[in-house]
VOKE-543693 format. One record per residue (C-alpha): residue number from 0; x, y, z. Coordinates in steps of 0.2 Angstrom, whole numbers, always signed. Layout:
BEGIN
@num NUM; east X; north Y; up Z
...
# end
This chain:
BEGIN
@num 0; east +23; north +281; up -184
@num 1; east +20; north +263; up -179
@num 2; east +13; north +250; up -191
@num 3; east +8; north +232; up -189
@num 4; east +19; north +218; up -195
@num 5; east +11; north +201; up -197
@num 6; east +22; north +186; up -198
@num 7; east +19; north +174; up -212
@num 8; east +27; north +157; up -215
@num 9; east +33; north +163; up -232
@num 10; east +42; north +178; up -223
@num 11; east +52; north +166; up -212
@num 12; east +70; north +165; up -214
@num 13; east +82; north +154; up -204
@num 14; east +99; north +156; up -196
@num 15; east +111; north +145; up -186
@num 16; east +107; north +143; up -168
@num 17; east +125; north +148; up -165
@num 18; east +121; north +166; up -169
@num 19; east +108; north +168; up -156
@num 20; east +117; north +159; up -142
@num 21; east +126; north +166; up -127
@num 22; east +132; north +149; up -121
@num 23; east +129; north +131; up -120
@num 24; east +133; north +123; up -103
@num 25; east +139; north +105; up -107
@num 26; east +144; north +94; up -93
@num 27; east +140; north +78; up -102
@num 28; east +152; north +63; up -97
@num 29; east +156; north +71; up -80
@num 30; east +154; north +61; up -65
@num 31; east +158; north +65; up -47
@num 32; east +173; north +53; up -46
@num 33; east +180; north +60; up -62
@num 34; east +182; north +78; up -55
@num 35; east +188; north +72; up -38
@num 36; east +172; north +71; up -28
@num 37; east +159; north +59; up -22
@num 38; east +140; north +57; up -22
@num 39; east +130; north +63; up -7
@num 40; east +115; north +53; up -1
@num 41; east +100; north +64; up +4
@num 42; east +109; north +80; up +7
@num 43; east +118; north +93; up -4
@num 44; east +115; north +100; up -21
@num 45; east +105; north +90; up -34
@num 46; east +112; north +84; up -50
@num 47; east +99; north +84; up -64
@num 48; east +99; north +70; up -77
@num 49; east +90; north +66; up -92
@num 50; east +78; north +55; up -82
@num 51; east +72; north +70; up -73
@num 52; east +64; north +79; up -88
@num 53; east +48; north +74; up -96
@num 54; east +35; north +84; up -105
@num 55; east +43; north +100; up -100
@num 56; east +43; north +97; up -82
@num 57; east +55; north +90; up -68
@num 58; east +50; north +73; up -63
@num 59; east +57; north +60; up -50
@num 60; east +67; north +74; up -41
@num 61; east +66; north +64; up -25
@num 62; east +78; north +51; up -31
@num 63; east +92; north +62; up -39
@num 64; east +110; north +61; up -34
@num 65; east +118; north +75; up -24
@num 66; east +135; north +83; up -22
@num 67; east +142; north +95; up -9
@num 68; east +145; north +114; up -12
@num 69; east +164; north +112; up -15
@num 70; east +161; north +99; up -29
@num 71; east +146; north +110; up -36
@num 72; east +158; north +124; up -39
@num 73; east +170; north +113; up -48
@num 74; east +157; north +105; up -58
@num 75; east +147; north +120; up -63
@num 76; east +158; north +135; up -66
@num 77; east +143; north +142; up -76
@num 78; east +127; north +141; up -65
@num 79; east +110; north +138; up -72
@num 80; east +99; north +154; up -74
@num 81; east +81; north +159; up -77
@num 82; east +78; north +157; up -96
@num 83; east +90; north +143; up -99
@num 84; east +83; north +129; up -110
@num 85; east +88; north +111; up -104
@num 86; east +89; north +98; up -119
@num 87; east +91; north +79; up -117
@num 88; east +105; north +76; up -129
@num 89; east +105; north +57; up -131
@num 90; east +96; north +41; up -126
@num 91; east +78; north +36; up -126
@num 92; east +71; north +53; up -121
@num 93; east +82; north +62; up -134
@num 94; east +74; north +79; up -138
@num 95; east +65; north +82; up -122
@num 96; east +65; north +100; up -116
@num 97; east +63; north +110; up -101
@num 98; east +62; north +129; up -99
@num 99; east +69; north +136; up -83
@num 100; east +56; north +149; up -77
@num 101; east +68; north +154; up -63
@num 102; east +86; north +151; up -58
@num 103; east +90; north +134; up -51
@num 104; east +104; north +129; up -39
@num 105; east +108; north +112; up -47
@num 106; east +122; north +103; up -57
@num 107; east +119; north +98; up -74
@num 108; east +121; north +79; up -76
@num 109; east +123; north +66; up -89
@num 110; east +115; north +68; up -107
@num 111; east +110; north +86; up -104
@num 112; east +114; north +103; up -112
@num 113; east +108; north +120; up -105
@num 114; east +106; north +132; up -119
@num 115; east +107; north +151; up -115
@num 116; east +101; north +164; up -128
@num 117; east +109; north +181; up -131
@num 118; east +98; north +197; up -129
@num 119; east +93; north +196; up -147
@num 120; east +83; north +180; up -145
@num 121; east +69; north +175; up -134
@num 122; east +73; north +159; up -124
@num 123; east +56; north +154; up -121
@num 124; east +52; north +155; up -140
@num 125; east +67; north +145; up -143
@num 126; east +60; north +132; up -131
@num 127; east +44; north +131; up -140
@num 128; east +52; north +130; up -157
@num 129; east +63; north +116; up -152
@num 130; east +47; north +107; up -146
@num 131; east +39; north +109; up -162
@num 132; east +39; north +97; up -177
@num 133; east +51; north +108; up -186
@num 134; east +63; north +110; up -171
@num 135; east +63; north +91; up -168
@num 136; east +67; north +87; up -186
@num 137; east +81; north +99; up -185
@num 138; east +88; north +91; up -169
@num 139; east +86; north +73; up -176
@num 140; east +94; north +78; up -193
@num 141; east +110; north +81; up -183
@num 142; east +110; north +66; up -173
@num 143; east +123; north +51; up -173
@num 144; east +121; north +33; up -168
@num 145; east +110; north +19; up -173
@num 146; east +103; north +11; up -157
@num 147; east +105; north +26; up -146
@num 148; east +102; north +43; up -154
@num 149; east +113; north +58; up -148
@num 150; east +119; north +75; up -154
@num 151; east +136; north +83; up -151
@num 152; east +138; north +101; up -146
@num 153; east +146; north +105; up -163
@num 154; east +131; north +98; up -172
@num 155; east +119; north +107; up -160
@num 156; east +127; north +123; up -165
@num 157; east +122; north +121; up -183
@num 158; east +104; north +118; up -182
@num 159; east +93; north +132; up -189
@num 160; east +80; north +143; up -180
@num 161; east +67; north +155; up -186
@num 162; east +74; north +173; up -190
@num 163; east +60; north +183; up -184
@num 164; east +59; north +199; up -174
@num 165; east +61; north +196; up -155
@num 166; east +44; north +206; up -152
@num 167; east +35; north +192; up -163
@num 168; east +45; north +179; up -153
@num 169; east +39; north +185; up -137
@num 170; east +21; north +187; up -143
@num 171; east +21; north +168; up -148
@num 172; east +30; north +163; up -132
@num 173; east +17; north +172; up -122
@num 174; east +2; north +164; up -130
@num 175; east +9; north +146; up -128
@num 176; east +16; north +151; up -111
@num 177; east -1; north +156; up -104
@num 178; east -7; north +139; up -108
@num 179; east +7; north +130; up -100
@num 180; east +6; north +142; up -85
@num 181; east -13; north +137; up -82
@num 182; east -8; north +118; up -84
@num 183; east +6; north +120; up -71
@num 184; east -6; north +130; up -59
@num 185; east -19; north +115; up -61
@num 186; east -5; north +103; up -57
@num 187; east +1; north +113; up -42
@num 188; east -17; north +115; up -35
@num 189; east -20; north +96; up -37
@num 190; east -4; north +93; up -27
@num 191; east -11; north +104; up -13
@num 192; east -28; north +96; up -14
@num 193; east -21; north +78; up -12
@num 194; east -9; north +84; up +2
@num 195; east -24; north +92; up +11
@num 196; east -34; north +75; up +9
@num 197; east -19; north +66; up +16
@num 198; east -16; north +78; up +31
@num 199; east -35; north +76; up +35
@num 200; east -33; north +57; up +34
@num 201; east -18; north +57; up +46
@num 202; east -26; north +68; up +58
@num 203; east -42; north +58; up +59
@num 204; east -35; north +40; up +58
@num 205; east -17; north +40; up +63
@num 206; east -17; north +54; up +76
@num 207; east -35; north +50; up +81
@num 208; east -40; north +68; up +82
@num 209; east -56; north +65; up +72
@num 210; east -70; north +77; up +78
@num 211; east -80; north +69; up +93
@num 212; east -98; north +72; up +96
@num 213; east -95; north +90; up +101
@num 214; east -84; north +93; up +86
@num 215; east -68; north +93; up +96
@num 216; east -52; north +83; up +92
@num 217; east -55; north +66; up +100
@num 218; east -39; north +61; up +108
@num 219; east -33; north +78; up +114
@num 220; east -50; north +81; up +121
@num 221; east -49; north +66; up +132
@num 222; east -57; north +53; up +121
@num 223; east -55; north +35; up +128
@num 224; east -41; north +25; up +121
@num 225; east -39; north +6; up +122
@num 226; east -22; north -4; up +120
@num 227; east -23; north -16; up +106
@num 228; east -10; north -31; up +107
@num 229; east -11; north -35; up +88
@num 230; east -6; north -17; up +83
@num 231; east +4; north -14; up +99
@num 232; east -3; north +3; up +102
@num 233; east -18; north +12; up +109
@num 234; east -33; north +14; up +97
@num 235; east -50; north +23; up +101
@num 236; east -63; north +13; up +111
@num 237; east -76; north +5; up +100
@num 238; east -64; north +3; up +85
@num 239; east -60; north -15; up +78
@num 240; east -44; north -22; up +71
@num 241; east -45; north -32; up +55
@num 242; east -36; north -37; up +39
@num 243; east -38; north -27; up +24
@num 244; east -44; north -42; up +14
@num 245; east -59; north -43; up +25
@num 246; east -65; north -26; up +20
@num 247; east -61; north -25; up +2
@num 248; east -62; north -36; up -14
@num 249; east -46; north -39; up -23
@num 250; east -45; north -43; up -42
@num 251; east -31; north -44; up -54
@num 252; east -30; north -34; up -71
@num 253; east -30; north -42; up -88
@num 254; east -15; north -51; up -96
@num 255; east -12; north -44; up -113
@num 256; east -1; north -46; up -128
@num 257; east +9; north -33; up -138
@num 258; east -2; north -35; up -153
@num 259; east -17; north -29; up -142
@num 260; east -9; north -12; up -140
@num 261; east -17; north -4; up -155
@num 262; east -26; north +13; up -158
@num 263; east -43; north +12; up -149
@num 264; east -55; north +21; up -138
@num 265; east -50; north +9; up -124
@num 266; east -34; north +10; up -114
@num 267; east -24; north +0; up -102
@num 268; east -20; north +7; up -85
@num 269; east -2; north +0; up -82
@num 270; east +13; north +3; up -71
@num 271; east +16; north +19; up -80
@num 272; east +0; north +25; up -75
@num 273; east +6; north +25; up -56
@num 274; east +15; north +40; up -51
@num 275; east +31; north +38; up -40
@num 276; east +24; north +39; up -22
@num 277; east +7; north +35; up -28
@num 278; east -7; north +44; up -38
@num 279; east -14; north +42; up -56
@num 280; east -3; north +47; up -71
@num 281; east -15; north +48; up -86
@num 282; east +1; north +50; up -98
@num 283; east +5; north +32; up -94
@num 284; east -11; north +25; up -103
@num 285; east -9; north +13; up -117
@num 286; east -22; north +10; up -131
@num 287; east -29; north -7; up -130
@num 288; east -40; north -18; up -142
@num 289; east -38; north -35; up -133
@num 290; east -51; north -45; up -122
@num 291; east -55; north -41; up -104
@num 292; east -68; north -45; up -91
@num 293; east -81; north -32; up -86
@num 294; east -74; north -33; up -68
@num 295; east -57; north -27; up -75
@num 296; east -65; north -11; up -81
@num 297; east -60; north +4; up -71
@num 298; east -72; north +18; up -66
@num 299; east -69; north +35; up -59
@num 300; east -65; north +33; up -40
@num 301; east -59; north +15; up -42
@num 302; east -42; north +10; up -34
@num 303; east -27; north +1; up -41
@num 304; east -11; north -5; up -33
@num 305; east +5; north -9; up -42
@num 306; east +10; north -27; up -40
@num 307; east +26; north -26; up -51
@num 308; east +41; north -15; up -51
@num 309; east +55; north -14; up -63
@num 310; east +66; north -3; up -51
@num 311; east +75; north -11; up -37
@num 312; east +71; north +4; up -26
@num 313; east +53; north -2; up -26
@num 314; east +48; north +16; up -31
@num 315; east +31; north +10; up -38
@num 316; east +28; north -7; up -29
@num 317; east +13; north -6; up -18
@num 318; east +9; north +12; up -23
@num 319; east -10; north +15; up -26
@num 320; east -19; north +26; up -38
@num 321; east -36; north +33; up -38
@num 322; east -44; north +32; up -55
@num 323; east -51; north +47; up -63
@num 324; east -60; north +51; up -80
@num 325; east -49; north +55; up -95
@num 326; east -54; north +64; up -111
@num 327; east -44; north +53; up -124
@num 328; east -52; north +36; up -119
@num 329; east -70; north +30; up -116
@num 330; east -65; north +14; up -107
@num 331; east -50; north +11; up -95
@num 332; east -45; north -7; up -91
@num 333; east -32; north -13; up -77
@num 334; east -17; north -22; up -83
@num 335; east -10; north -38; up -76
@num 336; east +3; north -28; up -66
@num 337; east -10; north -20; up -56
@num 338; east -22; north -26; up -42
@num 339; east -40; north -18; up -42
@num 340; east -46; north -14; up -24
@num 341; east -64; north -12; up -22
@num 342; east -71; north -8; up -4
@num 343; east -85; north -17; up +2
@num 344; east -102; north -8; up +4
@num 345; east -101; north +6; up +16
@num 346; east -82; north +9; up +14
@num 347; east -76; north +26; up +7
@num 348; east -65; north +24; up -8
@num 349; east -56; north +40; up -3
@num 350; east -53; north +32; up +14
@num 351; east -46; north +16; up +7
@num 352; east -35; north +25; up -6
@num 353; east -27; north +36; up +8
@num 354; east -25; north +21; up +19
@num 355; east -15; north +12; up +5
@num 356; east -4; north +28; up +3
@num 357; east -1; north +28; up +22
@num 358; east +16; north +26; up +29
@num 359; east +10; north +11; up +39
@num 360; east +4; north +1; up +24
@num 361; east +19; north +6; up +14
@num 362; east +31; north -1; up +27
@num 363; east +20; north -17; up +28
@num 364; east +21; north -22; up +10
@num 365; east +40; north -20; up +10
@num 366; east +41; north -37; up +18
@num 367; east +30; north -45; up +4
@num 368; east +41; north -39; up -11
@num 369; east +51; north -53; up -20
@num 370; east +62; north -55; up -35
@num 371; east +79; north -49; up -42
@num 372; east +77; north -41; up -59
@num 373; east +59; north -37; up -57
@num 374; east +50; north -35; up -40
@num 375; east +33; north -43; up -37
@num 376; east +21; north -40; up -23
@num 377; east +10; north -55; up -18
@num 378; east -8; north -54; up -16
@num 379; east -6; north -59; up +2
@num 380; east +4; north -43; up +5
@num 381; east -11; north -32; up +2
@num 382; east -24; north -44; up +10
@num 383; east -14; north -47; up +26
@num 384; east -12; north -29; up +31
@num 385; east -19; north -26; up +49
@num 386; east -26; north -10; up +53
@num 387; east -38; north -1; up +65
@num 388; east -56; north +0; up +58
@num 389; east -66; north +16; up +62
@num 390; east -85; north +15; up +64
@num 391; east -94; north +16; up +47
@num 392; east -101; north +33; up +52
@num 393; east -84; north +41; up +54
@num 394; east -77; north +34; up +37
@num 395; east -93; north +40; up +29
@num 396; east -91; north +57; up +36
@num 397; east -73; north +57; up +31
@num 398; east -78; north +53; up +13
@num 399; east -90; north +68; up +12
@num 400; east -76; north +79; up +18
@num 401; east -62; north +73; up +6
@num 402; east -72; north +67; up -9
@num 403; east -75; north +85; up -15
@num 404; east -56; north +87; up -15
@num 405; east -54; north +73; up -26
@num 406; east -68; north +79; up -38
@num 407; east -59; north +95; up -39
@num 408; east -43; north +86; up -44
@num 409; east -52; north +77; up -58
@num 410; east -60; north +93; up -64
@num 411; east -43; north +101; up -64
@num 412; east -35; north +86; up -73
@num 413; east -48; north +86; up -87
@num 414; east -46; north +105; up -90
@num 415; east -27; north +102; up -91
@num 416; east -30; north +88; up -104
@num 417; east -40; north +100; up -114
@num 418; east -27; north +114; up -113
@num 419; east -13; north +101; up -118
@num 420; east -23; north +97; up -133
@num 421; east -25; north +116; up -137
@num 422; east -6; north +118; up -135
@num 423; east -2; north +104; up -147
@num 424; east -14; north +112; up -160
@num 425; east -7; north +129; up -157
@num 426; east +11; north +125; up -157
@num 427; east +14; north +120; up -175
@num 428; east +2; north +133; up -182
@num 429; east +11; north +147; up -172
@num 430; east +28; north +141; up -177
@num 431; east +23; north +139; up -196
@num 432; east +14; north +156; up -197
@num 433; east -3; north +147; up -201
@num 434; east -10; north +157; up -185
@num 435; east -3; north +174; up -187
@num 436; east +2; north +186; up -173
@num 437; east +2; north +205; up -175
@num 438; east +14; north +216; up -165
@num 439; east +18; north +234; up -166
@num 440; east +33; north +238; up -177
@num 441; east +42; north +253; up -184
@num 442; east +39; north +257; up -202
@num 443; east +57; north +254; up -206
@num 444; east +69; north +241; up -201
@num 445; east +57; north +227; up -200
@num 446; east +62; north +209; up -206
# end
């Protein structure tokens, strides 16, 4: 007869992680040259590094180094599999984790472990445990180094993990996993929605296939095109050509001091708030208590552009973000590294944002970047951008089409922020037993 086993914190014993491991993949310290190979440029198999893992997700994968298949086989005799847990083993992001929901054809790069559980332990539960306060304390207790923290494989094998039944592990992992799955689904949906808005922009304002009076694609339906010498290309008849500075107002963000970055209901939108390739990253917000002008306050739908870049690849410079509401802060303020772009009356914010994300604008601003260690973009670079201006009626119509997409993105993002807060509340309570889970159990043999 089956009974119910409720896990309580007082019931929990711990055992060394080494007793639940199948293996640890450790390629730390290896480089392509050390094992007789070379880096590829934009082809081949990606090499995942510590920089590519943040908050349980892969990031910045478009800039990873790559290797060919022959080198991959030498580098990774044990391949990454579904259920592996990636752990950043040293550096500024020590302790960051990622759970592989599916097998991944990639090499493991610098400062990473891949942890693989045996059949007696649930790997997703291990992932959440290591993310918890207790798990992070275990990791940090085994670190070495002063300025740069790190953990060796021999020390990692000695940290302890909860010794509870695998059925209970799975139940806890399922609860937390369902929250993460919804967050991931929202993120994927937002990527699709923004890509859809970008595709509509390209069709209407780059390919000139906006709907004509009959609702048919303008250019391919015989719409009249006129050659423009300034742009060196044909544009629809009736369109004008002007500089961006003529149709938008441009403002700089606030200059701040480190002592201004204290706990507050106000936040700075900084370079870290600009996603690679453009877009708003709410995780980059910084609490702020300093002074600012009212015109530097950002509302939902405002546009900012990065005017500074700490990377020599200019991965952020000139990239725009469309501001949205966030749950954690009541007031958002642009930092000095950003330019605020406010369209003149009658111009759609969505249209201007996607114009700034366009390949044409991004190619234009490259010539206005200067600096060696830190790249800067001059105000002139934004203001001097020359483009074909559609009639107001068309941009207004476009705004009505895509604004709903961006509103849905905002709704999804706000929901995800709520779910993240829920997960952060649930995680320590589930791991400590303060929130109990109940699973079927045989009357004998229970822990």
